[in-house]
Structure formats: structure tokens, C-alpha cells
C-alpha positions as a LaTeX table, in Angstrom:
\begin{tabular}{lrrr}
\hline
Residue & $x$ (\AA) & $y$ (\AA) & $z$ (\AA) \\
\hline
Met1 & $-0.09$ & 10.50 & 0.91 \\
Lys2 & $-3.94$ & 10.52 & 1.39 \\
Leu3 & $-5.16$ & 11.00 & 5.10 \\
Gly4 & $-8.83$ & 11.11 & 6.39 \\
Ile5 & $-9.76$ & 13.25 & 8.75 \\
Val6 & $-12.39$ & 11.24 & 11.29 \\
Gly7 & $-14.09$ & 12.47 & 14.61 \\
Leu8 & $-17.51$ & 12.38 & 16.48 \\
Gly9 & $-19.90$ & 15.04 & 16.53 \\
Arg10 & $-18.86$ & 18.50 & 17.63 \\
Ser11 & $-14.89$ & 17.09 & 18.11 \\
Gly12 & $-13.74$ & 20.10 & 15.89 \\
Lys13 & $-12.55$ & 17.98 & 13.00 \\
Thr14 & $-13.49$ & 20.55 & 10.16 \\
Thr15 & $-11.69$ & 23.00 & 12.26 \\
Val16 & $-8.55$ & 20.78 & 12.26 \\
Phe17 & $-8.95$ & 20.27 & 8.54 \\
Asn18 & $-8.97$ & 24.02 & 8.13 \\
Ala19 & $-6.05$ & 24.21 & 10.19 \\
Leu20 & $-4.17$ & 21.51 & 8.07 \\
Thr21 & $-4.98$ & 22.86 & 4.81 \\
Gln22 & $-5.41$ & 26.78 & 5.60 \\
Arg23 & $-8.92$ & 26.79 & 4.46 \\
Thr24 & $-11.60$ & 28.76 & 6.20 \\
Gly25 & $-15.40$ & 27.54 & 6.82 \\
Glu26 & $-17.25$ & 24.44 & 5.78 \\
Ala27 & $-18.35$ & 23.40 & 2.45 \\
Pro28 & $-21.83$ & 24.28 & 2.05 \\
Ala29 & $-24.00$ & 20.92 & 1.63 \\
Val30 & $-25.69$ & 20.58 & $-1.72$ \\
Ser31 & $-29.15$ & 19.25 & $-1.29$ \\
Gly32 & $-28.41$ & 17.66 & 1.87 \\
Gln33 & $-25.92$ & 15.71 & 0.42 \\
Val34 & $-22.48$ & 14.85 & 2.19 \\
Val35 & $-19.67$ & 16.63 & 0.67 \\
Pro36 & $-16.04$ & 15.20 & 0.86 \\
Val37 & $-13.30$ & 17.88 & 0.80 \\
Leu38 & $-10.16$ & 17.61 & $-0.38$ \\
Gly39 & $-7.40$ & 19.67 & 0.77 \\
Val40 & $-3.83$ & 19.37 & $-0.90$ \\
Val41 & $-0.57$ & 20.58 & 0.99 \\
Pro42 & 2.66 & 20.89 & $-0.13$ \\
Val43 & 5.09 & 19.02 & 2.40 \\
Pro44 & 7.79 & 21.52 & 3.85 \\
Asp45 & 11.31 & 20.29 & 3.27 \\
Pro46 & 14.47 & 22.24 & 3.88 \\
Arg47 & 16.22 & 19.88 & 1.70 \\
Leu48 & 14.15 & 20.24 & $-1.14$ \\
Asp49 & 14.99 & 24.15 & $-0.76$ \\
Trp50 & 18.73 & 23.38 & $-0.64$ \\
Leu51 & 18.70 & 21.34 & $-3.77$ \\
Thr52 & 16.49 & 24.05 & $-5.44$ \\
Ala53 & 19.17 & 26.81 & $-4.53$ \\
Leu54 & 21.89 & 24.38 & $-5.41$ \\
Tyr55 & 20.49 & 23.58 & $-8.84$ \\
Asn56 & 18.62 & 26.74 & $-9.82$ \\
Pro57 & 16.02 & 24.52 & $-11.95$ \\
Arg58 & 13.12 & 25.98 & $-14.14$ \\
Lys59 & 10.61 & 23.86 & $-11.41$ \\
Lys60 & 10.30 & 23.12 & $-7.97$ \\
Thr61 & 7.90 & 20.40 & $-6.85$ \\
Pro62 & 7.37 & 19.45 & $-3.37$ \\
Ala63 & 5.91 & 15.95 & $-2.10$ \\
Gln64 & 2.34 & 16.63 & $-1.30$ \\
Val65 & $-0.34$ & 15.36 & 1.56 \\
Thr66 & $-4.08$ & 15.18 & 0.43 \\
Tyr67 & $-6.48$ & 15.59 & 3.74 \\
Thr68 & $-10.23$ & 14.40 & 3.36 \\
Asp69 & $-13.05$ & 15.62 & 5.45 \\
Leu70 & $-16.70$ & 14.72 & 5.26 \\
Gln71 & $-18.63$ & 18.05 & 5.48 \\
Gly72 & $-22.31$ & 18.85 & 5.57 \\
Ile73 & $-23.13$ & 16.01 & 8.00 \\
Ala74 & $-24.71$ & 17.91 & 10.97 \\
Gly75 & $-26.60$ & 15.43 & 13.00 \\
Val76 & $-25.42$ & 12.17 & 10.92 \\
Ala77 & $-22.51$ & 12.19 & 13.01 \\
Glu78 & $-24.38$ & 11.72 & 15.69 \\
Lys79 & $-26.00$ & 8.44 & 14.29 \\
Lys80 & $-22.99$ & 6.26 & 13.80 \\
Lys81 & $-23.92$ & 3.49 & 11.73 \\
Asp82 & $-24.60$ & 6.06 & 8.98 \\
Tyr83 & $-21.57$ & 7.73 & 9.90 \\
Met84 & $-19.70$ & 4.54 & 9.31 \\
Ala85 & $-21.39$ & 3.81 & 6.06 \\
Leu86 & $-20.38$ & 7.25 & 4.89 \\
Leu87 & $-16.80$ & 6.45 & 5.62 \\
Leu88 & $-17.06$ & 3.49 & 3.82 \\
Thr89 & $-18.27$ & 5.40 & 0.84 \\
His90 & $-16.06$ & 8.43 & 0.70 \\
Met91 & $-12.85$ & 7.37 & 2.49 \\
Arg92 & $-11.77$ & 3.84 & 0.48 \\
Pro93 & $-9.01$ & 6.02 & $-1.04$ \\
Val94 & $-7.33$ & 6.99 & 2.29 \\
Glu95 & $-4.17$ & 5.30 & 3.45 \\
Ala96 & $-4.57$ & 6.43 & 7.28 \\
Phe97 & $-6.93$ & 8.55 & 9.50 \\
Leu98 & $-6.45$ & 11.29 & 11.40 \\
Met99 & $-9.10$ & 10.82 & 14.53 \\
Val100 & $-9.94$ & 14.07 & 16.20 \\
Val101 & $-10.99$ & 13.71 & 19.59 \\
Arg102 & $-12.49$ & 16.49 & 21.67 \\
Asn103 & $-10.60$ & 17.99 & 24.91 \\
Phe104 & $-12.33$ & 21.02 & 25.45 \\
Ser105 & $-15.90$ & 21.58 & 26.99 \\
Asp106 & $-18.81$ & 22.22 & 24.96 \\
Pro107 & $-22.22$ & 23.63 & 25.92 \\
Val108 & $-23.94$ & 20.62 & 24.52 \\
Leu109 & $-21.79$ & 17.58 & 25.47 \\
Gly110 & $-20.46$ & 19.26 & 28.54 \\
Pro111 & $-16.89$ & 18.19 & 29.73 \\
Pro112 & $-14.55$ & 16.52 & 27.50 \\
Arg113 & $-13.82$ & 12.64 & 27.63 \\
Pro114 & $-11.28$ & 12.16 & 24.90 \\
Ala115 & $-10.19$ & 8.45 & 25.75 \\
Arg116 & $-13.80$ & 7.34 & 25.82 \\
Asp117 & $-14.54$ & 9.07 & 22.38 \\
Arg118 & $-11.37$ & 7.43 & 20.81 \\
Arg119 & $-12.88$ & 3.85 & 22.15 \\
Glu120 & $-16.22$ & 4.60 & 21.21 \\
Leu121 & $-15.26$ & 5.39 & 17.48 \\
Glu122 & $-12.58$ & 2.84 & 17.39 \\
Glu123 & $-15.50$ & 0.40 & 18.60 \\
Glu124 & $-17.85$ & 1.63 & 15.41 \\
Phe125 & $-14.74$ & 0.73 & 13.17 \\
Ile126 & $-14.62$ & $-2.73$ & 14.60 \\
Leu127 & $-18.50$ & $-3.33$ & 14.32 \\
Ala128 & $-18.35$ & $-1.95$ & 10.88 \\
Asp129 & $-15.36$ & $-4.40$ & 9.64 \\
Leu130 & $-16.96$ & $-7.47$ & 11.48 \\
Ala131 & $-20.33$ & $-6.84$ & 9.57 \\
Thr132 & $-18.45$ & $-6.82$ & 6.38 \\
Val133 & $-16.52$ & $-9.86$ & 7.25 \\
Glu134 & $-19.39$ & $-11.94$ & 8.68 \\
Lys135 & $-21.42$ & $-10.91$ & 5.35 \\
Arg136 & $-18.50$ & $-12.31$ & 3.34 \\
Leu137 & $-17.89$ & $-15.59$ & 5.41 \\
Glu138 & $-21.82$ & $-16.31$ & 5.19 \\
Arg139 & $-21.28$ & $-15.56$ & 1.08 \\
Ile140 & $-18.55$ & $-18.07$ & 1.07 \\
Glu141 & $-20.36$ & $-20.74$ & 3.20 \\
Ala142 & $-23.43$ & $-20.44$ & 0.83 \\
Glu143 & $-20.94$ & $-20.71$ & $-2.50$ \\
Gln144 & $-19.43$ & $-23.82$ & $-0.62$ \\
Lys145 & $-22.74$ & $-25.83$ & $-0.15$ \\
Lys146 & $-23.35$ & $-25.17$ & $-3.80$ \\
Gly147 & $-19.97$ & $-26.86$ & $-4.69$ \\
Arg148 & $-18.18$ & $-23.66$ & $-6.03$ \\
Lys149 & $-14.69$ & $-23.70$ & $-4.71$ \\
Thr150 & $-13.40$ & $-20.43$ & $-2.79$ \\
Ala151 & $-10.12$ & $-19.09$ & $-2.17$ \\
Ala152 & $-8.52$ & $-21.38$ & 0.74 \\
Ala153 & $-6.13$ & $-18.26$ & 1.83 \\
Glu154 & $-8.96$ & $-15.43$ & 1.48 \\
Leu155 & $-11.09$ & $-17.65$ & 4.16 \\
Glu156 & $-8.30$ & $-18.43$ & 6.57 \\
Leu157 & $-7.56$ & $-14.68$ & 6.50 \\
Leu158 & $-11.04$ & $-13.83$ & 6.94 \\
Gln159 & $-11.57$ & $-15.97$ & 9.89 \\
Arg160 & $-8.56$ & $-14.93$ & 11.24 \\
Cys161 & $-10.14$ & $-11.10$ & 11.04 \\
Ala162 & $-13.46$ & $-12.39$ & 12.73 \\
Thr163 & $-11.34$ & $-13.59$ & 15.55 \\
Leu164 & $-9.63$ & $-10.88$ & 16.20 \\
Leu165 & $-12.58$ & $-8.15$ & 15.85 \\
Asn166 & $-14.77$ & $-10.36$ & 18.05 \\
Glu167 & $-11.96$ & $-9.84$ & 20.74 \\
Glu168 & $-12.69$ & $-6.03$ & 19.87 \\
Lys169 & $-9.37$ & $-5.58$ & 18.59 \\
Pro170 & $-8.30$ & $-3.57$ & 15.49 \\
Leu171 & $-7.38$ & $-5.43$ & 12.33 \\
Arg172 & $-4.06$ & $-2.98$ & 12.52 \\
Thr173 & $-2.98$ & $-4.59$ & 15.66 \\
Asp174 & $-1.88$ & $-7.38$ & 13.52 \\
Met175 & $-0.10$ & $-6.50$ & 10.43 \\
Ser176 & $-0.18$ & $-9.62$ & 8.50 \\
Leu177 & $-3.90$ & $-8.88$ & 8.34 \\
Ala178 & $-3.78$ & $-5.28$ & 7.89 \\
Ser179 & $-1.29$ & $-5.80$ & 4.93 \\
Ala180 & $-2.54$ & $-8.92$ & 3.24 \\
Pro181 & $-2.71$ & $-8.47$ & $-0.51$ \\
Glu182 & $-5.89$ & $-10.97$ & $-0.41$ \\
Leu183 & $-7.79$ & $-8.34$ & 1.53 \\
Lys184 & $-6.97$ & $-5.12$ & 0.00 \\
Gly185 & $-10.26$ & $-4.82$ & $-1.62$ \\
Tyr186 & $-12.28$ & $-4.89$ & 1.34 \\
Thr187 & $-10.73$ & $-1.50$ & 2.85 \\
Phe188 & $-11.36$ & $-2.16$ & 6.12 \\
Leu189 & $-11.66$ & 0.74 & 8.52 \\
Ser190 & $-9.70$ & $-0.71$ & 11.59 \\
Ala191 & $-6.72$ & $-1.87$ & 9.44 \\
Lys192 & $-5.94$ & 1.76 & 8.24 \\
Pro193 & $-2.84$ & 2.98 & 10.31 \\
Leu194 & $-4.33$ & 5.89 & 12.93 \\
Leu195 & $-2.99$ & 8.82 & 14.43 \\
Val196 & $-5.03$ & 10.59 & 17.02 \\
Leu197 & $-5.39$ & 14.18 & 17.27 \\
Val198 & $-6.35$ & 15.51 & 20.75 \\
Asn199 & $-8.11$ & 18.69 & 20.31 \\
Asn200 & $-7.12$ & 21.08 & 23.29 \\
Asp201 & $-8.55$ & 24.61 & 24.30 \\
Asp202 & $-6.59$ & 27.60 & 23.07 \\
Asn203 & $-4.63$ & 27.81 & 26.38 \\
Asp204 & $-3.97$ & 24.19 & 27.25 \\
Pro205 & $-1.06$ & 22.66 & 25.12 \\
Ser206 & $-0.91$ & 19.53 & 27.77 \\
Met207 & $-1.66$ & 15.91 & 26.88 \\
Pro208 & $-4.53$ & 14.17 & 28.85 \\
Glu209 & $-3.30$ & 11.61 & 31.38 \\
Asp210 & $-4.95$ & 9.00 & 29.55 \\
Phe211 & $-2.62$ & 9.45 & 26.48 \\
Gln212 & 0.54 & 9.79 & 28.38 \\
Gly213 & 3.32 & 7.97 & 26.46 \\
Ser214 & 1.23 & 6.91 & 23.64 \\
Glu215 & 2.78 & 7.06 & 20.16 \\
Asp216 & $-0.15$ & 7.35 & 18.05 \\
Val217 & $-1.25$ & 10.58 & 19.83 \\
Met218 & $-0.56$ & 14.27 & 19.72 \\
Val219 & $-2.00$ & 17.27 & 21.16 \\
Ile220 & $-3.44$ & 20.02 & 18.50 \\
Arg221 & $-5.17$ & 23.39 & 19.68 \\
Gly222 & $-7.34$ & 23.27 & 16.44 \\
Arg223 & $-9.39$ & 26.60 & 16.68 \\
Leu224 & $-5.81$ & 28.18 & 17.50 \\
Glu225 & $-4.04$ & 26.59 & 14.68 \\
Met226 & $-6.85$ & 27.61 & 12.12 \\
Glu227 & $-6.70$ & 31.07 & 12.92 \\
Met228 & $-2.93$ & 30.95 & 12.77 \\
Ala229 & $-2.90$ & 29.33 & 9.38 \\
Gln230 & $-5.15$ & 32.35 & 7.99 \\
Leu231 & $-2.02$ & 34.78 & 9.09 \\
Ser232 & 0.89 & 35.98 & 7.04 \\
Glu233 & 4.09 & 34.34 & 8.15 \\
Pro234 & 5.84 & 37.15 & 9.93 \\
Asp235 & 1.99 & 37.58 & 11.97 \\
Ala236 & 2.04 & 33.57 & 12.37 \\
Ala237 & 5.41 & 33.77 & 13.70 \\
Val238 & 4.61 & 36.09 & 16.39 \\
Phe239 & 1.34 & 34.32 & 16.90 \\
Arg240 & 3.34 & 31.06 & 17.76 \\
Gln241 & 5.51 & 32.86 & 19.96 \\
Asp242 & 2.96 & 34.29 & 22.13 \\
Tyr243 & 1.13 & 30.93 & 22.68 \\
Gly244 & 4.49 & 28.93 & 22.96 \\
Ile245 & 3.93 & 26.99 & 19.61 \\
Asp246 & 7.24 & 25.96 & 17.81 \\
Glu247 & 5.77 & 24.88 & 14.80 \\
Ser248 & 2.45 & 25.09 & 13.27 \\
Ala249 & 0.12 & 22.03 & 13.42 \\
Met250 & 0.58 & 21.18 & 9.57 \\
Asp251 & 4.51 & 20.57 & 9.89 \\
Arg252 & 3.82 & 18.48 & 13.16 \\
Val253 & 0.84 & 16.30 & 11.62 \\
Ile254 & 2.76 & 15.55 & 8.42 \\
Arg255 & 6.06 & 14.54 & 10.23 \\
Arg256 & 4.07 & 12.20 & 12.49 \\
Ser257 & 1.97 & 10.96 & 9.54 \\
Phe258 & 5.07 & 10.09 & 7.47 \\
Arg259 & 6.42 & 7.83 & 10.69 \\
Leu260 & 2.92 & 6.34 & 10.85 \\
Leu261 & 2.71 & 5.19 & 7.56 \\
Gly262 & 6.64 & 4.38 & 7.57 \\
Val263 & 7.50 & 6.41 & 4.44 \\
Gly264 & 10.20 & 8.50 & 3.36 \\
Thr265 & 11.25 & 11.01 & 0.60 \\
Phe266 & 13.94 & 10.77 & $-2.38$ \\
Phe267 & 14.78 & 13.52 & $-4.73$ \\
Thr268 & 15.25 & 13.78 & $-8.60$ \\
Val269 & 17.15 & 16.81 & $-9.60$ \\
Gly270 & 18.32 & 18.69 & $-12.80$ \\
Asp271 & 18.02 & 22.16 & $-14.60$ \\
Asp272 & 14.38 & 21.45 & $-15.37$ \\
Glu273 & 13.01 & 20.40 & $-12.35$ \\
Val274 & 14.09 & 19.28 & $-8.50$ \\
Lys275 & 11.15 & 17.08 & $-7.30$ \\
Ala276 & 10.58 & 15.17 & $-3.90$ \\
Trp277 & 8.87 & 11.84 & $-4.20$ \\
Thr278 & 7.26 & 10.09 & $-1.24$ \\
Ile279 & 7.41 & 6.34 & $-1.01$ \\
Pro280 & 7.56 & 3.42 & 1.43 \\
Glu281 & 10.59 & 3.28 & 3.39 \\
Gly282 & 12.94 & 0.68 & 1.92 \\
Leu283 & 11.49 & 0.53 & $-1.54$ \\
Pro284 & 13.55 & $-1.28$ & $-4.25$ \\
Ala285 & 15.24 & 1.02 & $-6.54$ \\
Leu286 & 13.40 & $-0.59$ & $-9.69$ \\
Glu287 & 9.93 & 0.09 & $-7.48$ \\
Ala288 & 11.26 & 3.75 & $-6.76$ \\
Ala289 & 12.11 & 3.96 & $-10.81$ \\
Gly290 & 8.60 & 3.33 & $-11.64$ \\
Val291 & 7.33 & 6.09 & $-9.38$ \\
Val292 & 9.13 & 8.34 & $-11.61$ \\
His293 & 7.99 & 7.09 & $-15.07$ \\
Ser294 & 7.16 & 3.42 & $-16.28$ \\
Asp295 & 9.82 & 3.74 & $-18.76$ \\
Met296 & 12.50 & 4.16 & $-16.26$ \\
Lys297 & 11.32 & 1.03 & $-14.47$ \\
Lys298 & 11.08 & $-0.90$ & $-17.58$ \\
Gly299 & 14.32 & $-0.38$ & $-19.03$ \\
Phe300 & 16.09 & 0.19 & $-15.74$ \\
Ile301 & 19.90 & $-0.33$ & $-15.50$ \\
Arg302 & 21.55 & 1.25 & $-12.33$ \\
Ala303 & 20.30 & 3.87 & $-9.90$ \\
Glu304 & 23.47 & 6.58 & $-9.37$ \\
Val305 & 22.81 & 7.37 & $-5.77$ \\
Val306 & 23.98 & 10.06 & $-3.16$ \\
Ala307 & 22.79 & 10.53 & 0.29 \\
Tyr308 & 21.63 & 14.18 & 0.80 \\
Asp309 & 23.66 & 14.80 & 4.08 \\
Asp310 & 26.71 & 13.71 & 2.07 \\
Leu311 & 25.86 & 15.92 & $-0.83$ \\
Arg312 & 25.21 & 18.71 & 1.55 \\
Lys313 & 28.51 & 18.06 & 3.12 \\
Ala314 & 30.40 & 17.75 & 0.03 \\
Gly315 & 28.84 & 21.12 & $-1.43$ \\
Asp316 & 28.07 & 20.16 & $-5.05$ \\
Tyr317 & 27.82 & 17.01 & $-7.05$ \\
Ala318 & 31.03 & 16.89 & $-8.65$ \\
Ala319 & 32.84 & 17.12 & $-5.30$ \\
Ala320 & 30.56 & 14.44 & $-3.78$ \\
Arg321 & 31.57 & 12.22 & $-6.93$ \\
Lys322 & 35.23 & 13.01 & $-5.95$ \\
Gln323 & 34.62 & 11.97 & $-2.37$ \\
Gly324 & 33.52 & 8.53 & $-3.56$ \\
Trp325 & 29.97 & 9.38 & $-2.01$ \\
Val326 & 28.14 & 8.89 & $-5.33$ \\
Arg327 & 27.64 & 5.15 & $-6.11$ \\
Leu328 & 25.82 & 3.00 & $-8.74$ \\
Glu329 & 23.01 & 0.85 & $-6.92$ \\
Gly330 & 21.15 & $-2.38$ & $-8.46$ \\
Arg331 & 17.37 & $-3.05$ & $-8.73$ \\
Asp332 & 16.89 & $-4.48$ & $-5.52$ \\
Tyr333 & 18.82 & $-1.43$ & $-3.67$ \\
Pro334 & 16.22 & $-0.10$ & $-0.66$ \\
Val335 & 15.88 & 3.35 & $-1.10$ \\
Lys336 & 16.81 & 5.52 & 1.93 \\
Asp337 & 15.10 & 8.63 & 3.07 \\
Gly338 & 16.90 & 11.56 & 1.60 \\
Asp339 & 18.48 & 9.57 & $-1.38$ \\
Ile340 & 19.15 & 11.88 & $-4.29$ \\
Ile341 & 18.77 & 9.73 & $-7.25$ \\
His342 & 19.45 & 9.40 & $-11.33$ \\
Phe343 & 17.74 & 6.58 & $-12.59$ \\
Arg344 & 19.89 & 5.00 & $-15.71$ \\
Phe345 & 17.66 & 3.21 & $-18.05$ \\
Asn346 & 17.08 & 2.31 & $-21.52$ \\
Val347 & 13.93 & 1.76 & $-23.90$ \\
\hline
\end{tabular}
């Protein structure tokens, strides 16, 4: 999973990035260039821990989340058009955005207005996408005047995009557009799933009134979480207790990100390795096999599946099989979160 962290100037987005990735400071700019900084974080999963204890493999491999933050852009973030250009240049590979909005008083910007900041940045996403759509439509029109054929499906989808964007609505509000294969190459900003992180003061755990009841918004105390991320686990536990924090921002953001992207985890197990794999929910078993190895997809025969909860209840694989909880599934079986799978294949 690849997530891009975005935000207006002085929103604390790099502080949040450091909290999520346990990094410190900001990457130094090289010759004034913007630096896309990556932070790779293992996904905490108690199911993986239990399976590792059961199989005692030589290797344990958790799923991973990669966060991207654009650093070295002091002053540039205030020029929103330039910032959008940077996002289009450096954030193409990300699957979703974490948008950090300021909810603390700033000596330069004054009192926080998080709802306005979200709206302002979202409007910039929409304008950047609209410019891309209009430019492409102009090119298609010019090609048609020259008698060249254009893809009817792409044209119709782009026209629908233009209508939605002109209504000041992000493309993610119409999933048939946001996920259309014909538009994949455009990497529209407003089509990517979005989770808003309201960045509060250290002593303020509350959700702003404008965001009450919003499923795509969560509160984070970025500076506090960054300090906590630098501590040892015993010290961090005391820190969390003092501030009434049940779990780290990293854990909470990962869980909400999984839900946002509609992804789940399945496991492969054995003496060599116990590994967690992140896939879209309901991915057919044939495609899940290909995630593990192309040969498994090519020579797929069956998937031997047991649910984690059933295996945990049984105690081990032999007992689960005896209970009839281990089953054989075909290529179209929709893989479920927590499935433990052994792929049978022949190449």
C-alpha cells in the first residue's frame, strides 16, 4: 500500500509523516530541489504474530505500508498551482492521499480553519484535474477535425469527468469514473481515495464540529505522536497513558487506510516463512496466487484455505482439517481477510 501525505503550508504534514514512520526532522533540500521522502512501515498484525509462534518459521514477513512526503518545499506550498504540479510529478504511484489539515493556532497563519483548508486543497485537486481533462478533450477535438479516429469510451468518460469537475465535485464521488481502466493513465488527484487527518494541539483529542460524523476524517496529534514514536515501547506506553491515547497514530492510520482502500490480508505459512499479503477485498484466488508468484497463477489448480479464526480455534492445522474447516476452493473464490492459503499449482 502506497499513501501520499499532502497538506497546505504549515499544516504539520512532515511532522505527521515522522510520527507514522518513526523518522526525525526533515530531509535536507538538494540544490533547492523538492525531495520525495519514503517511509516504509511494517503493518502490525497480531494474527501474523500468532501464526509465527505456531509455525516457528525461519522468516516472518509482515505486510508493508509506504508513506510519501514531499520535503524541501518551503514557500512552494503557498503557491498552490506549483504545489499541484509537484503532486502530479511525484505522487503518481500512490494509491491514496492522507490530507493533513491544521487544527492548532499558528503564529503566522493565526487560528485554525481545518474545514476551509480541506476545501481549499480539494478545490486545487479539482482544478488540476479539470485542466488535464480539458487539455485532452481539446487534443481529441483537433484529432477528429483531421479525420483521425479516437476511442469513443475514453471520450465519453472524459466528458463525464469534465461535467463532474465543473460542478466542483472530486472524481472519487463517482467510482465508475475514479476506477475506469481507460482513465488509469491520467492519475487524477481527485480520483484517489482520501483520508483527512485533523492535526490537533498536544492536549486536544477532540474532533472539530465541522467534521463530526465524517467517516473519512480522523484526529491526530502530530507533534505528540512524533515525540512518542521516538521512545522505547515501555516509555511510549507510559506516554500514551498520560495523554489518554489507546494506540499509536501509526496503528490507527493503517487500519483506517485499509478500510479506505478496501483491502484485506491473507497469509501463506510454512517452515521457511510466514508472510502477510495485502490485496483488494474479494480478489479471486487465481489473482491472489499471482500476487505470491506468477508460476502459481500460471499453473493454478486449487487453493487450500482455512480461516484464521477457525485455525486459532482448532489450535493447529491438523486439528482444523479434522474439524472440516480446511477446504479446497477454485480460481474464482473471493479471498477473505484472514484467510490462510496454500496454493496448489503445477507448471
